[in-house]
LUMTINU-739854 format. One record per atom (N, C-alpha, C): x, y, z. Coordinates in steps of 0.1 Angstrom, whole numbers, plus 5000, padded with zeros to 4 digits. Each point is the difference from the previous one (the first is absolute). Layout:
! residues N
XYZ/...
END
This chain:
! residues 803
157907047444/499950064987/501450024994/500150004987/501250024994/499950064986/501050074996/499950074987/501349974992/499950024987/501149974991/500350134992/501250024998/500550124993/499450014986/499450114996/499550024987/501250064991/500449934990/501150044992/499750084988/498750044999/499650094989/500750135002/500750064989/500750135002/499050115002/500350095009/499250115003/500350114990/498950084998/500250124992/500850105007/501050054994/501050095007/499350135004/500250045012/499650135005/501250095002/500450084991/501350065000/499850155001/501150065005/500150155000/500750034987/499250064991/500550024986/500150144996/501150044994/500150144995/500750004987/499350024989/500649994987/499750134992/498950065001/499650114991/499750125008/500750124998/499750125007/498750064995/499050015010/498750064996/499850135008/500450005013/499850125008/500249975014/500250095008/500049985015/498549975003/499849945012/498649975003/499250125002/500650115004/499350135002/499750064987/501050024992/499950074987/499549904989/500149875003/499649904990/500650024986/501350025001/500750024987/501249914999/500449925010/501149924999/499949875009/499449904994/499949875007/500449894991/500549895006/500649894992/499149885000/499549954989/499149894999/500749875005/499249915005/500549885006/499249884996/500549885003/499249884996/499349945012/498949944997/499349925010/500049854997/500149974988/499949864996/501249974991/500949925005/501349984993/499849914988/498949934999/499849914988/499150064989/499750135002/499150064990/500950054989/499449994987/500850054989/499150104992/500750084992/499350104992/499149934990/498850054998/499149954990/499650124992/500850034990/499750124992/499049974989/499649884999/499149964989/498650065002/499750055013/498850065002/500150155002/501250054998/500250145002/500350064986/499250104996/500250044986/499550144998/500650054989/499450124994/500450135006/499450114995/500250135005/498750075000/499850115009/498750065001/499650084988/498750045000/499550074988/500750134999/500550065011/500950114999/501349945005/500949964991/501149925003/500950065011/500549925009/500950045010/501449994994/500650114996/501350004993/501149965010/501149954995/501149965008/501050125001/499950104992/500950115000/500150075013/498950015007/500050085013/500849935011/500249874999/500849935010/501249934995/500149984988/501249924996/500550034986/499750124995/500550044988/499249944988/500650014988/499349964988/499949855000/498849964995/499849854999/500149964986/500850074992/500249974986/500949874999/499849934989/500749874999/501550034996/500949915006/501350004996/500149904988/501050024991/500149924988/500549855003/500449975012/500549875003/498949904999/500449874997/499049904998/499549955014/498749975002/499549945012/500649865002/499949945012/500649875003/499249894993/498750005002/499349884994/498550044999/499249924994/498650024998/499349875000/498750005002/499249885000/498850024991/500149974987/498950004991/499750124993/500850115002/499850124992/501450054995/500050094991/501250054994/500750095011/501349975003/500750085010/500150144996/499950044988/500150144995/498850085006/499049935004/498850075006/500350075013/501149955007/500350055013/500850134999/499450115003/500650134999/501150025011/499849945011/500950015011/501049895000/501350035000/501049905000/500249955014/500849895002/500349955013/500750105008/501050064994/500850105008/499150125005/499150044991/499150115004/499149965011/499549874999/499149955010/500649995013/501349955001/500750005012/500250135006/500450104992/500250145004/498750055006/498949984994/498750055005/499649945013/500249875001/499749925012/500850065012/501350024998/500850065011/499550145004/499650074990/499550145004/498750005006/499149914995/498649995006/500149965015/500949905002/499949935013/501250035009/500950094996/501250035007/500749885005/500349914991/500649875004/501450025005/500349955012/501450025006/501049944991/501250065001/501149964991/500449855003/499749955012/500449865003/499249904992/498950044994/499249914992/500450004986/500249874995/500549994986/498949934992/500050024987/499049944992/500349854998/499049915005/500249864999/499549944987/498850054996/499449954988/499150114994/499849984986/499150094993/499349924990/498750034997/499349934990/499050094994/500049994986/499050084993/498949914995/498850025005/498949914997/498850084994/499149924994/498850064995/498849955008/499050085001/498949975008/498750034992/499349904996/498850024993/498850015010/499450125001/498950035009/498850034992/498950015006/498750034994/500150134992/500850105006/500050134994/501250024991/500749904996/501150014991/501249935004/501150024992/501249935002/501050095006/500749955010/501050085008/501449945000/501050084999/501349965001/500650045013/500649915008/500350035014/501549955002/500750095006/501449975005/499849955015/500549885003/500049955013/501450005006/500350075010/501350025005/500149955014/501149935004/500249955013/501450045005/500050085011/501250055007/500249925013/501249975003/500249935013/501250065007/500049985013/501150055009/500549875007/501349974997/500649885005/501150045010/500049935011/501050015011/500649865002/501349994998/500749875002/499349894991/499650044988/499449914991/498649975002/499450055011/498649975003/499150124996/498949984994/499050104997/499450065012/500250125003/499450065012/498950104997/499850034987/498950094996/499849994985/498850024996/499750004986/499050114997/500150054988/499050104994/499649964986/498749984998/499549964987/499250124995/500250034987/499350114994/499549964986/498850044996/499549984987/499850144993/500650024989/499850134993/499449984986/499250094996/499450004986/501150024990/500149904991/501150004990/499850114989/498850065000/499850104990/500150145006/499550025012/500150145006/501050015011/500549895006/500950015011/499350025013/498749995000/499350025013/500149895009/500150035014/500049895010/498749945001/499949864998/498849935000/499849925013/501149955006/500049925012/501350005007/499949985013/501250005008/499749915012/501149935004/499949925013/501449995006/500150015013/501449995006/499949915012/501149945004/500049925012/501550005005/500049995014/501350005006/500049885010/501149925000/500149895010/500650055012/499250035010/500550055013/499249935011/500449885004/499349925010/499950065014/500950105002/500050065014/499050115001/499450044989/499150115001/498649965006/499450095007/498849975007/498950084993/498849954999/498950084995/499650125009/499750114994/499650125008/498649995004/499849995013/498649995005/499950075014/499150095002/499050054989/500850064989/499550004987/500750054989/500350155001/501150044996/500450145000/499250084990/499549934990/499250074989/498749934999/498950085002/498749944998/499550024986/498849964996/499650004986/500050144994/499650105008/500050134995/501450054997/501049975009/501450044997/500649924988/499649875000/500549924989/499550064986/498850055000/499550064988/500850134996/500450075010/500950124997/501349954994/500649895006/501249954994/499849964986/498949934997/499849954986/499950124991/499250105003/499950124991/501350074998/500850015011/501350064998/500949934990/500049865001/500749924990/499550024986/498650004999/499450024987/500350144994/500050105008/500350134996/501550014995/500849925006/501450014996/500349924987/499349884999/500349914989/499150024988/498850035002/499050024989/499050105004/500450135000/499150115005/498750014992/500049964987/498950014992/498849925005/500249915009/498949915004/499350065013/500750095007/499550045014/498650054999/499750094991/498750074999/499049914993/500449884996/499049924993/499649885008/500449995013/499749885008/499450055013/499349905007/499550025013/500149875008/500350015013/500249885008/498649925000/500149874998/498949915001/499749985014/498850035005/499649995014/499849865005/500049904991/499749865003/501249914999/500850014990/501149914998/501050015012/500449895006/500950005011/499450035014/498750025000/499450035013/499249885005/500349965012/499349895006/500749864999/501150004994/500849874998/500549965014/500249875001/500649955013/501550045001/500450045012/501450035002/500849875000/501250014995/500949875000/500349975014/500149865002/500449965013/501450045004/500850034991/501450045003/500050135006/498950085000/500050135006/500450114990/500549964988/500450104991/498850074993/500050135000/498850074995/500450044985/499149974991/500250044986/498750074996/500250134996/498850084995/499949974985/498949954996/499749984986/499250114995/500550084991/499350124995/499849994985/498850044995/499750004986/499550144997/500650064989/499550134995/499349974987/498750035000/499249984987/500150124991/500049974987/500050114990/498650075001/500050135000/498850075000/499750074987/498949984994/499650064987/498650065002/500050134997/498750085001/499449985014/500950005010/499649995014/499649865004/500149904991/499649865003/501249915000/500149915010/501149905000/499949914988/501149984993/500149904990/500949895006/499349905007/500849915009/500849904992/499849994987/500849914992/501550054999/500150135002/501450065000/500350055014/501249975005/500350035013/501549995002/500550055012/501449995004/500049945014/500749905002/500049925013/501350035007/499950025013/501250015009/499949905012/501149955004/500149945013/501050075008/499750045012/500850095009/500049945014/501249975005/500149945013/499850105012/500049955012/499750085012/501150105003/501149994993/501150105002/499950114990/499149994990/499850104990/500849974987/500549884999/500849964988/499149944989/500350044988/499249944989/500549864997/499149905001/500449864997/499849984985/498950044994/499849984986/499250114994/500150014987/499250104992/499649934987/498850024995/499649944988/499050094993/500250024987/499250094992/499249924990/498750025000/499149934990/499250114994/500350044987/499450124994/500049984985/498850024995/499849974985/500550124992/500649974989/500650114992/498950084992/499149934994/499050064992/498649945003/499150095005/498749965003/499150125000/498849994994/499150115000/498949985010/499550115005/499049995011/498750064996/498949935004/498750054997/499850145007/499550094992/499950145005/498850035008/499049914999/498750025007/500249995015/499150075008/500049995014/499049895005/500249965013/499149905005/498650065000/499049914996/498750054998/499149985013/500649945010/499249975012/501049995012/499450005012/500850005012/500549865004/500949995010/500549875005/498849925006/499150065007/498949925006/499149954989/499850074990/499249964988/500849884993/501350014999/500849904994/499849875008/500150015013/499849885009/498749934997/498950084999/498749954997/500049934987/500650064989/499949954987/500849864999/501250005007/500849885000/499349895007/499350035011/499349905008/498949944991/499350094993/498949954991/500449914989/501350024995/500549924989/500849885004/500349995013/500849895005/499349874999/500849904996/499549864998/500949905008/499749985012/500849905008/499849864994/501149925000/499949874994/500249895011/499249894999/500249895009/501049904995/500849955009/501049904996/500349915012/500449884997/500549915010/501650005001/500550035011/501549995002/500349905010/501249955000/500549905009/501250065007/499950055012/501150065007/501149895002/501150014993/501049895000/500749985013/499950095010/500649985013/498949965010/498849984996/499049975010/500149855004/499649975012/500149875005/499049914993/498850054997/498949924994/500249984985/500650104994/500250004985/498649974993/499050085004/498749994994/499750124992/499349994989/499650124992/499250105009/500350124998/499250115007/499450094989/498750035002/499350094990/500350145004/500550084991/500350145003/499550094989/499950135004/499750114990/501350074997/500350024988/501150084995/499450124992/500750115001/499650124992/501250074996/500449984987/501250084995/499850155000/501150085001/499850145000/499450054987/499150095001/499350064989/500450144997/499750054988/500350144996/498950054992/499650135001/499050064992/500650134994/499550044989/500450134995/499650115009/500950095003/499650115009/499350114993/499949984987/499250104991/498649954998/499949874995/498749954997/499349915010/500949955009/499549905010/499849864995/500449984987/499949864994/501149915006/499749885002/501049905004/501149994990/501249985004/501249984991/500349855001/500049934989/500249865000/501549985000/500649955011/501449975001/500449884992/499049924996/500349884992/500050034986/501250014994/500150054986/499449894990/500149885004/499549894991/498849945007/498850004994/498849945005/500249855000/499549945010/500049855001/498549954999/499949894993/498749934999/500149865006/498949955006/500049875006/498949914993/500449884998/499149904994/499949885009/498849975005/499849895009/500249874992/500749905005/500249884993/498749934997/499250005010/498749934998/499050055011/498750004996/499050055009/499849915013/500449874998/499949915011/501149904999/500349925011/501149904999/499749904989/501049964993/499849904989/500649865003/500449985012/500649885004/500249995015/500549895004/500349985015/501550015003/500350035012/501450015004/500649865001/501249994995/500749875001/500249955015/499849885002/500049945014/501349925001/500750025011/501249935003/499849855001/500849924994/499949865001/500649945012/499949885002/500649935012/501550004999/500549994988/501450004998/500550104990/501250055001/500550094991/500149944986/499950094990/500149964986/501449954997/500249914991/501349964995/500450114990/501349994996/500450104990/499349984987/499749874997/499349974987/498650065000/499349995012/498750055001/500050155000/501050065006/500250154999/500250054986/500849924993/500350044986/498849994991/499149905003/498849994993/499050115002/500150065012/499250125003/500550124992/501350014998/500550114991/499649984986/500049884995/499649964987/498550044997/499249975010/498650024999/499750155000/500850085008/499750145002/500550084988/501249974995/500650094990/500449934987/500149875001/500449924988/501650014999/500649894997/501450004999/500449964986/501150064994/500449964987/500449855000/499849934988/500349864999/501549975004/500950094997/501449985002/500450055014/499150045009/500450045013/500349885009/501250025007/500549895008/500150055014/499549925010/500150045014/501449985004/500750115003/501549995003/500250005015/499150065008/500349995015/498650025007/499949945011/498850015009/500450015014/499750115007/500450025014/498750015008/500049935011/498950005009/500450085013/499150095004/500450075012/498750025009/500350015013/498950025010/500450125008/499050085003/500350135007/498750055007/500150105008/498950075006/499950144994/498850034995/499850134993/499950115010/499750124996/499950125009/498849985009/499149924997/498849985009/500349895010/501249944999/500449905010/499549864996/499449994988/499549874995/501049924993/500049875002/501049914994/499649994985/501050014991/499949984986/501049914994/499749944989/501049924993/499850034985/501150004993/499950024985/501149934993/499649984987/501049954990/500550114991/501350024999/500550094990/500649924988/499450014989/500349924988/500650084990/501149954994/500750074989/500149914988/499750064988/500049924987/500950074991/500749924992/500850054989/499349964987/500250094990/499449984987/501150024989/500149904992/501150004990/501450025006/500349915010/501250025008/501250004991/500049954988/501149994991/500250134993/499150105001/500150124993/500550115009/500450114994/500750115008/499050105006/498749994996/499150115004/499850005016/500249895006/499849995014/498650015005/499149934992/498650015003/499749915013/499150055008/499749935013/498650045005/499549915009/498850035007/500249975015/499450085008/500149975015/498550025006/499749915009/498750015006/500049965015/499150065008/499949965014/498649945002/499949895006/498749935002/499849975015/498850035005/499749965014/500049855001/500849955009/500249855000/498849935006/499150085007/498949935006/498750024992/499850124994/498850034993/500149984985/501250014995/500349994986/499850144993/499850105007/499850144994/501350054995/500050044987/501250064994/500150145004/501050035009/500150145005/500850094991/500949954993/500850094991/500549924988/500250074989/500449934987/500850114993/501149964994/500950094992/500649934989/499850054988/500649944988/501150104995/501249965001/501150084995/500449974986/499950094991/500449984986/499349874994/498949965006/499349884996/498950024989/499650134999/498950034990/500650054987/499150004990/500450044987/500450155000/501050044991/500350144998/499750044986/499249924994/499650034986/498549994999/499450064990/498649994998/499450134997/498750004997/499350134997/499750085013/500049935011/499750075012/498650005004/499750035013/498750005006/499750145004/498750045000/499650135005/499950015015/499950125005/499950015014/498749935005/498950024993/498749945004/500149845000/500849954990/500249855000/500849965012/501050075003/500949975011/499250015013/499150105001/499250025012/499149885002/499449964989/499149885001/500749885005/501349984995/500849895005/500250015015/500450125004/500350025014/498849975009/498850054996/498849985007/499749855002/500249934989/499749855000/501049935010/501350044999/501049945009/499650035015/499650125003/499750045013/498849935005/499049994992/498749935003/500349855003/500949944992/500349865002/500949975012/500850105004/500949985011/499350015014/499150105001/499350025013/498550004998/499449894995/498650004997/499150025012/500549965012/499250015012/500050155005/500950084995/500150145003/499850094988/499449954989/499950084988/499150125002/499050005010/499250115002/500750115009/501249965006/500650105008/501350064994/500449954988/501250064994/499550094988/500850104998/499750104990/501350034992/499949994987/501150034991/500150165000/501250055003/500250145000/500850044987/499450104993/500750054988/500350155002/501250034995/500550145000/499950064986/501150074996/500050064987/500449904990/499049974991/500249904989/500550074988/500150134999/500450074988/501549974997/500849965010/501449974998/500249884990/498949924998/500249894991/499550044986/499350114998/499450034987/501150034990/499849944988/500950034989/501349935001/500249915009/501349945002/500049864995/501249964995/500249864995/500249915012/499849874998/500349905011/501450015006/501050024991/501350015005/500250135009/499250104998/500150125008/499349985014/499049914999/499249985012/500649895009/500449894993/500549885008/499049925007/499450065011/499049945008/499050105005/498849955001/498950085006/500049955015/499950105009/499949975014/498750045006/499549915009/498750025006/500149975015/499250075008/500049975015/498650005004/499749935011/498749995006/500150025015/499050075006/499950025014/498849925005/500149975013/498849935006/499250105009/498749994999/499150085009/499149915007/499950025013/499249925009/498950105005/498749974996/498950095004/500350144995/500750024989/500350134995/501350065005/500649945009/501350055006/501249934994/500950084996/501249944994/500849925011/500349874996/500949925009/501450024996/500750095007/501350044996/501149894999/499749895007/501049895000/499849904989/499050024992/499749904989/500050064986/500849954991/500050054986/500449894990/499750034987/500449914990/500650084988/500949934993/500750074989/500149894989/499950054987/500149914989/500650094988/500849944992/500650064988/499749914988/499850074989/499749934987/500950044989/500549904993/500950024989/499350084989/500750114995/499350094990/500149944986/500849894998/500249944987/498949904998/499949905009/499149894998/498949985011/499950095010/498950005009/500249905011/501149935001/500249905011/500350075013/499849935011/500250055013/501549995003/500750115004/501449995003/500250005015/499150055008/500249995014/498650025007/500049945012/498850015009/500650005014/499450085008/500550015014/498850035009/499949925011/498950025010/500650025013/499650115007/500450025013/498850005010/500049915009/499049995010/500549925012/499850055012/500549935012/498949925006/498949994993/498949925005/499350055013/499950145001/499350055011/498549984999/499449985012/498549985000/499350145001/499150024991/499250125001/498649975004/499350105006/498649975005/499149974989/499149915003/499049964990/499050114997/499750085011/499050114998/500850135002/499650104993/500650135001/499950065014/501150045007/499950055013/499350145000/499450035012/499450135001/501250115002/499950104992/501050115001/499450135004/500950095003/499650145005/499350084989/500349974987/499450074989/501050114995/499750044987/500950094993/500050145008/498850045005/500050145006/500950015012/499949905009/500950015011/501549984996/500249914990/501449984996/500550134994/499250084992/500550124995/500350105011/499250015010/500250095012/501349965006/500349875003/501249965006/501250044991/500049974988/501150034991/500250154998/499050075000/500150154999/500750065012/499949935012/500850045012/501449954998/500349894993/501349964998/500850104991/499350054990/500650104991/499750145004/500850094994/499750155000/499950044986/499450114997/499850054987/500950124998/500850004989/500950114997/499750064986/500350134999/499950064987/501450014994/500249944988/501350004994/499949994985/501149994993/500049984986/500449854998/499549944989/500349864997/500350004985/501149954996/500550004986/499849874993/499850024987/500049884991/500950044988/500749914994/501050034990/499649944986/500450084990/499849954986/501450004994/500249914991/501449984994/500050024985/501150054995/500150044986/501449954995/499949964987/501349974993/500050084987/501050095000/500150104989/498650074998/499450035011/498850084999/498749924999/500149874997/498849924999/499749925013/498850005004/499649935013/500249854999/500549945011/500249865001/499649955014/499649875001/499749955013/501249995009/499849995013/501150005010/500949874997/499349894997/500849884997/500950024989/499650064989/500950034989/501150095004/499750105008/501050105005/501149925007/499649915009/501049925008/500849914991/499349944990/500749904991/501050084992/499750114994/501050084992/501250035008/499850045013/501250035008/500849885003/499349895004/500749885004/500849944988/499450004989/500649944988/501050094993/500050135004/500950094993/499650044986/498749984997/499550034987/499750154997/500050075011/499850154998/501050075010/500550124995/500850085008/499250075011/500550035011/499350075010/499550144995/500750064991/499650134995/498849994991/499749884995/498849984992/498749975008/500249975013/498949965008/499650115010/498750015003/499650115009/498849955009/500150035012/498949975010/499450135004/498750014999/499250135004/499049965010/500150075011/499149985011/499050115002/498849955003/498950105003/499449975014/500150105009/499649985014/498650065002/499149915004/498650055003/499850025015/499250105003/499750035014/499049905005/500349945011/499249895005/499950015015/498949945005/499949975014/500249855001/500849955009/500349865001/500149955014/499949875002/500149945013/501549965002/500550025012/501349965004/499949955014/500849905004/500049955014/500250115010/499250005010/500050105011/501149965010/500249885002/500849955011/501449944995/501050015009/501349944998/499949875007/500049894992/499849875006/501349914998/500349925010/501149904998/499549864997/498749994996/499449884996/499050024990/499749904992/499050014990/498749965006/498950084998/498749985006/498949994990/498949945004/498950004991/498849995009/498850014995/498750015007/499349865000/499849945012/499349885001/498550034996/499649924990/498650034995/498949965009/500349915009/498949965009/499950085013/501250045005/500050075013/500150154998/500550044988/500250154998/501250055008/500949915004/501250045008/501249994991/501150075003/501250004992/500849885005/500649934990/500949885004/501350014993/501049945005/501349994994/499949894989/500450044988/499949904989/501049895001/501050015008/501049905001/499649895010/499450035011/499649905010/498550005004/499350104995/498550005002/499650055014/501050055008/499750055013/499450154999/499450045010/499550145001/501150104998/499750104992/501050114997/499450135003/500950095003/499650145003/500650094989/499350104996/500550094990/500950115006/500050015013/500950105006/501049945009/501250055001/501049955008/499650015015/500149895007/499650005014/500950105008/499350075009/500750105008/499549995015/500949985009/499649995014/499550145005/499050005009/499550125005/500550035014/500849915006/500450015014/501550015002/500750054990/501550015001/500550144998/499250104998/500550134998/500850055012/501350034998/500850055010/500749895008/499749874997/500649895006/501549994997/500849965010/501550004997/500349904989/499249904997/500349914989/499050024988/499550124998/499050034990/500549964986/501250034997/500649974987/500049854997/500649935010/500149854998/498649935000/499150055008/498749945000/499350034987/500150124995/499550044987/500449904989/501349975000/500649914990/499449865001/500049955012/499549865002/498549994997/499250115003/498650004996/499850014985/500950084994/499950024985/500249874993/501049925005/500349874994/499249885006/499050045008/499049905006/500849905008/501150045006/500749915009/499450015014/499250115002/499250025012/498650034996/499049935005/498750024996/499350115009/499050064994/499350105008/498649945004/499550055012/498749975005/499350125002/498950034993/499350125001/500950124998/500949994991/500950104996/501250035010/500149915010/501050025010/501049884999/501350045003/501149905000/500349955014/499550085010/500349975014/501549985002/500850114999/501449985001/500649955013/499350025011/500549965013/499549865004/499349944991/499549865003/501249904998/500149905008/501049904999/499849924987/501149984993/499949934987/500049855002/499349934992/499949855001/501049944991/500249875002/501049934992/499649994985/498749984998/499550004986/500250144993/499750115007/500250134995/501450034997/500949955009/501450034998/500649924988/499649884998/500449924988/499550064988/498850044999/499450074989/500850134996/500350085011/500750124998/501449974994/500649905006/501449964995/500049964985/499149914997/500049954986/499750114990/499050085003/499750114991/501150104999/500650035012/501150105000/501249954991/500349875002/501149954993/499849994985/498749994996/499749994986/499450134994/500350115006/499650134995/498550014998/499349945010/498550014999/499449894992/500749924993/499449904991/499549885008/498949944996/499549885006/501049894998/500149915010/500949884998/499549914989/500849924993/499649914990/498849915004/500149955013/499049915004/498650065004/500050134997/498750075002/498949944992/500349944988/499049944992/499949855003/500449965012/499949865003/498549954999/499949874996/498749944999/499350005014/498750025000/499350005013/500149875007/500349894993/500249875006/501449975003/500950104999/501449975002/500349965015/501049915001/500349955013/500750105009/499650035012/500650105008/501249935008/501050085002/501249945007/499850025015/499250095004/499750025014/498549975003/499849935011/498649965003/499150125003/500550115004/499250115004/500050124990/500649974988/500050104989/499649924987/498649984999/499549924989/500050094987/499649934989/500050074987/499050124999/499050005009/499150114999/500450115010/501149995006/500550115010/500550124992/499850125005/500550124993/501550005000/500749925009/501450005001/500649884992/499249914995/500549874994/501150034990/499850084990/501050024989/501350065006/499950095009/501250065006/500849905008/499349935008/500749905009/500649894992/499349954989/500549904992/501250054992/499950134995/501150054993/501350025009/499850045012/501150015009/500649875004/499249905001/500549865003/500749954988/499550024988/500649954988/501450064998/500250125004/501350064999/500949985012/499549915009/500749975013/500250135008/499050085000/500050125008/499449975014/499249905001/499549955013/500149855000/499949945012/500249865002/498649935003/499949884996/498849925002/499749985015/501149985008/499949985014/499149885004/499050035008/499149895004/498849994991/500050074989/498950004991/498950105003/500250095010/499050115002/500850134998/499250104996/500650134998/499650115010/498849985004/499450105010/499950144993/499250014990/499950134993/499550125008/499349975011/499450115008/500950035012/501149925001/500950025012/500850144998/500450055012/500750135000/501549984998/500650104995/501550004997/500750085010/501149955006/500850095008/501250044993/500850095006/501250064993/501049904997/500249905008/501149904997/499649924988/498749974998/499549924988/500250094988/499750135001/500150094988/501550014996/500950015010/501450014997/500549884992/499549885005/500449874993/499550004986/498750044998/499450014987/500850094991/500350115004/500850104992/501349954996/500749945010/501449954997/499949884990/499049925001/499949894991/499750064986/499250104999/499750064988/501250064993/500950055008/501350054995/501049894996/499749885004/500949884997/501149995010/499950065011/501150005010/499749915012/499049915000/499649935012/501149905004/500649934990/501149915004/501150075007/500450124995/501050085006/499650045014/498750045002/499550055013/500149895010/499949874996/500049905010/501449995008/501050064994/501350015007/500050125009/499549985012/499850125009/501450065004/501049925000/501350055004/500650104990/499550014988/500550104990/499550145003/499050025009/499450135002/500250055014/500350135000/500250075013/498650055004/499349935008/498750035004/500150095013/499550124998/500150105011/498750045006/498949954995/498750055006/499949935014/499350085009/500049965014/499249885003/499149964992/499249885003/500449884991/501350004997/500549894991/499849865006/500049995013/499849875006/498649954998/499050094997/498749964998/499749974985/501050034992/499849994985/500749874995/499249914996/500549874995/500750014986/499450084991/500650024987/500950125000/501150005007/500850125001/500650044987/500549904992/500650044987/499050074991/498849955000/498950064991/499750145005/499950015013/499650135006/501250104997/501249965001/501250084998/500050054985/499749914991/500050044986/498950104997/498849975005/498950094997/500250145006/500650015011/500350135006/501250064993/501049924997/501250064994/499750064986/499149944993/499650054987/499050125000/499650035013/499050115001/498649964997/499749874999/498749964997/499150015012/500649965011/499350005013/500950095009/499450055011/500850095009/499849955014/501050055009/499949985014/499250115007/499549975011/499350105008/500750015014/500750115001/500850025013/501049895002/500549944989/501049905001/499449865001/498749984999/499349885002/499549954986/500149874997/499449954988/498549965001/499749975012/498649965004/499549884991/500649895000/499749894991/498649955001/499350015012/498749945002/498950104997/500350124997/499050104998/499349974986/498750015000/499349974988/500150124990/499949974987/500350104990/498750064994/499950134999/498850064995/500050004985/498950034993/500050014986/500950114995/500050115007/500850114996/501549975001/500449935011/501449965001/500449904990/499149914996/500349904990/500250074986/499150094997/500150084987/501350075000/500450075010/501350075000/501149914999/500049885007/501149914999/500249944987/498949974993/500149944987/500450104989/499650125002/500550114991/501550015001/500550005013/501450015002/500749884995/499449885001/500549884995/500250014985/499150054993/500150024985/501250084996/500250115008/501150094997/501349935003/500149935012/501249935004/500349894990/499049934996/500349894990/500550054987/499550114995/500550064988/501450055001/500350065012/501450055002/501049895000/499649895007/500949885001/500249934986/498950004992/500149944987/500950084990/499950145002/500650084990/501450055004/500349995012/501350055005/501249934992/500950074994/501149944993/501049955009/500849894996/501049955008/501250105001/500250074989/501150105000/499750104989/500650125002/499850114990/501149994990/
END
C-alpha cells in the first residue's frame, strides 16, 4: 500500500486570544479566536437594531456622527452614513478590545439592500503583522447609521496550537460566554433572545478534533421565537469567540393574536393539507445514472390563528399541456452523420433563416453525455449583414445523427421596430415552436407561466422579449432533467432563442407502483418538526405610495430615489411551520417505490440520523471511533463498530481515503458500473471499488500482481508504510541509515524507516520498547492512528520554516 501527501491547506486550529470577555469562572473576560483562516466577514446578512434599540452609549459612548466625510459608498449618498470612518474604528476597538498591535488594514463603506430595507455598513479589517507576515486578523461590520456591531470574525495563524479535547468549554458554558459578550456589547438584546435548542446540535465534529460550538439566539416576541431574526456565535473549545453575527430587522409589526390551537392540532392540520409531489431525479453520482421516482414535500406553514395554509409561492403558476397526445414521431438516427449543409437545412426548416444569413462557421463535435451515451452535434454560426455595424448573428446546435435542433439563438437578428405583439400572441408562437420541436413528447411537456402582469401596459421596447419555459412530466411526475425554453421578440413575434435540455434518459412505459401520498406524508412529517414562530412579509413604499418589490429594487439600483424617500414595512404573522428535524451532511429524498430515504447525489440508502456506535462507551479510542463512524469511514453492523476486530485492507483504504478528504467521497465514487477494475478482486460492484481506484489513481497504493486482497488483514508494519506514504515521506524512509532505530525488535522490522517515522511523529507507539511489526491492527487502533496522522500531517504542512 502507499499514500501520497495531500497538499490541501488545513483549517488552522489556533490558540487565540483577542477580546476580553471574562475569566472562565466569572465569564467576563475571554478572548475570541479563529477556527477557519479563510473565512471573511459577511455583513450583508447582518442588519438592523432591535425593536427596543440596543444603544451604543452603554459600552462605547455616543454613537453620534462626526462631521468628517466617510471614505466611500456604493450606490447611495455618502451623507446618509451618520457614523464616520474614525468613529467606526473607535467603536470597533471598544466593542472588541482590539489589541494595540492590530492596525487598520482596510475600510469600506457599503450599502446592503435587504428585504426589510436599505442598510449602510462599515466593513473594517484589522491585522497584526510580525516581520511582515500577517499573524492575526480581526474583521468587523458596523451599522453606518447607529454604530452598532453587526458582525465580527477573528483568526490567528498559530500552527503550533493544538485543539482542546475534550473541550474545556461545553455547549452550556459556551452559551454563558456568548451572553456575557452580548451583555457587554449590546445589552439591549439580552432579554429579547433565547438560545435555539436545535441550531448547532447534532453536527458532525471536524476530523481535525477542533470543537466549535455554533449557537443561535432567536428573537423572542410575545413569548414566541421570531426565527427570522437572530444572533449567531461560534465559540471554540477553549471558550474563545470565533465569530458573531447579528440579523435583526429594524421595523416590523407583529400579529397580536394568540395561537388558536395546540402543537398537536397544528401537526394534524399540516398533515391534512400536505401535498407530496412525485418527480424523477437522476442521482448524478450513481453508477447506473437512471431516473429514480421520488416523493418530495416542501415545508408548509399554516396560520396559527385560523389554521389556513399560507401560500409561500407569491406568484401563482399555471401549466398548459402542449398536446393531449403525441403529434409526431421521434427522429431516428441515420447510418451516417449529417453534413454541415444538411444540418443547416434543419435549422432553416425549424426556424427560418434571413435571406442574407451566411454560414460563417461549422464545428463538429463528439462527446459522451451525462448518461454515458455517445453524442455528436454541429455548432453552426451565421452572420447577417456582415458589412453593417449592428453585429447581427445566429447560432444553432443540431444533433448530427437525428437532425434535431437542440438550441437556437438569434443575436440582434430580429426587428427592433413595429407595433409589437401581445403576450397571448407570443405565447401562441411559443406553443407552436415547442409542439414542432418535440412532437413525440408533446403530451409530456407543459408550458409554465408565472406572473404575466409584468408585461401589461408596456411597450415593445420596454419588454424586449417574452420568455417561456416548459417542464416534462412522465406519468404525472416531473422529469427534473428535461426542460425547454423559448423566447419571442416583442416587436415582430419572431423566435429569438430556443433551448432544449435532455440527456436522453429512459423512463418506464407504465407508471410504477408507489407507496402513495398517505405514507409519503407520514415519512416527510417525520423528516420535519413543527414550530410556532412569526413569519414576515414586506410591503414597499415610495413617498408614502405602495410600490411592488421589483420597483423598489429598481429605484435603489438606478438611483432614481433617495433612500429617505423609500420605506419597507414588515408584518409578521403567527404561524406553525415545518422545519427539518435532523442535521444532515447529505441531501435526501424519499424513494416513491420503496418508501426508503435515499441520497439524492448517488441514490444510495440514507439515514436521517447520524450513525452512533453502541459498543464503544468508555473505550480508550471512543473519540477516534466516533469520528470515523460519523464520517462513515467505519461501517456499523447492527449498531456496533466492533472496535477490537482486526481491520481489513479494504476497510483501511476506505478509512484512509475518507479521512484524507474530510469525509468526502472520492471522485471515482460515481464511476460507471461497467468501469474497468484495476484489481481482479475489487470489481466495479465492490463496496471498496471507488476507494481503491482513487487510492491507486493518486499513487497511494501499487498495482503489484493485480490483486488487492480487500479482506486480508493489516499488520502494524503495513500500516506504518501506509501512513508514511500518505505523508509523502516514503522515499526518505527507504534510507534506513538516516534513522536511529531504537526499538528492540528492529531486526524483525523490514520497513525500519517507515516505522521510525510513524513512531517519531507520535502516530504509532511502542509497547515496552517493541514495535511488533507482525501484530495485526484492530479497528480501534487504525482509527486512532489515522486521527493522529491527520494532526501530524496538518502540523507538518503548516509549520513555518522560520519565525
